[in-house]
C-alpha positions as CSV (number, residue, x, y, z in Angstrom):
1,X,-13.6,-3.6,-12.9
2,X,-9.7,-1.9,-12.5
3,X,-11.4,1.3,-14.1
4,X,-14.4,1.3,-12.2
5,X,-12.1,1.1,-9.2
6,X,-9.6,3.7,-10.1
7,X,-12.7,6.4,-11.1
8,X,-14.3,5.6,-7.3
9,X,-11.1,6.4,-5.8
10,X,-11.0,10.2,-8.0
11,X,-14.9,10.9,-7.4
12,X,-14.5,10.1,-3.3
13,X,-10.5,12.0,-3.5
14,X,-12.4,15.1,-4.9
15,X,-15.8,14.6,-2.6
16,X,-13.8,14.6,0.7
17,X,-10.8,17.3,0.0
18,X,-13.3,19.8,-1.5
19,X,-15.5,18.9,1.3
20,X,-12.9,19.2,4.2
21,X,-10.4,22.4,1.8
22,X,-12.5,23.9,-0.6
23,X,-12.9,27.2,-1.2
24,X,-12.3,28.1,-4.9
25,X,-14.9,27.6,-7.6
26,X,-13.3,25.6,-10.1
27,X,-15.9,26.6,-13.3
28,X,-19.2,28.3,-13.2
29,X,-21.2,25.8,-15.0
30,X,-21.2,23.5,-11.4
31,X,-20.7,25.9,-8.5
32,X,-20.2,23.4,-6.0
33,X,-16.5,21.8,-7.8
34,X,-13.7,23.3,-6.4
35,X,-9.8,23.4,-7.0
36,X,-8.6,21.8,-4.2
37,X,-11.3,18.8,-4.8
38,X,-9.4,18.7,-8.5
39,X,-6.4,18.7,-6.7
40,X,-7.0,16.2,-3.8
41,X,-8.9,13.9,-6.3
42,X,-6.1,13.6,-8.2
43,X,-3.4,12.8,-5.8
44,X,-5.8,10.3,-3.7
45,X,-6.2,8.7,-7.2
46,X,-2.1,8.5,-7.6
47,X,-1.7,6.8,-4.2
48,X,-4.8,4.9,-4.0
49,X,-4.1,3.3,-7.6
50,X,-0.4,2.6,-6.8
51,X,-1.0,1.2,-3.7
52,X,-4.5,-1.0,-5.2
53,X,-2.2,-2.5,-8.5
54,X,0.4,-3.2,-5.8
55,X,-2.5,-5.3,-3.5
56,X,-3.3,-7.1,-7.4
57,X,-0.1,-7.9,-9.0
58,X,0.8,-9.9,-6.0
59,X,-1.9,-12.3,-6.3
60,X,-1.1,-15.1,-9.2
61,X,-4.3,-15.8,-9.8
62,X,-4.0,-11.9,-11.0
63,X,-1.8,-12.2,-13.6
64,X,-1.6,-15.9,-14.5
65,X,-3.3,-16.5,-17.3
66,X,-5.8,-19.8,-17.7
67,X,-5.2,-22.8,-19.1
68,X,-7.9,-24.7,-19.3
69,X,-11.6,-24.1,-17.3
70,X,-12.1,-24.3,-14.0
71,X,-15.5,-24.2,-11.6
72,X,-12.8,-24.0,-8.4
73,X,-13.0,-20.8,-7.0
74,X,-9.4,-18.8,-7.8
75,X,-7.5,-22.5,-8.7
76,X,-4.8,-22.0,-10.8
77,X,-1.5,-24.3,-11.5
78,X,1.4,-22.8,-10.5
79,X,2.9,-20.7,-12.8
80,X,6.0,-18.0,-12.7
81,X,5.2,-14.6,-12.6
82,X,5.4,-12.6,-15.8
83,X,8.0,-10.0,-15.2
84,X,6.0,-6.9,-16.4
85,X,4.0,-7.8,-13.1
86,X,6.7,-7.3,-11.3
87,X,7.1,-3.6,-9.4
């Protein structure tokens, strides 16, 4: 799920940056791709991925291990968030 979100950030960023600022063709194989879209996609991906991970890792139910199955949504026993997830 996380990887698909990051790919969407890249695709959307490249599309909008290329549409708004694109003038220089990237490759002849695909004439609508531009250098500006490529750079815009990279910048948008880095920024939004950082914000996305900050949003996800602040939620205990996203980082705490599950030890017993429950059918209650977002149910988790209190746990200490591992240090590796603190940014």
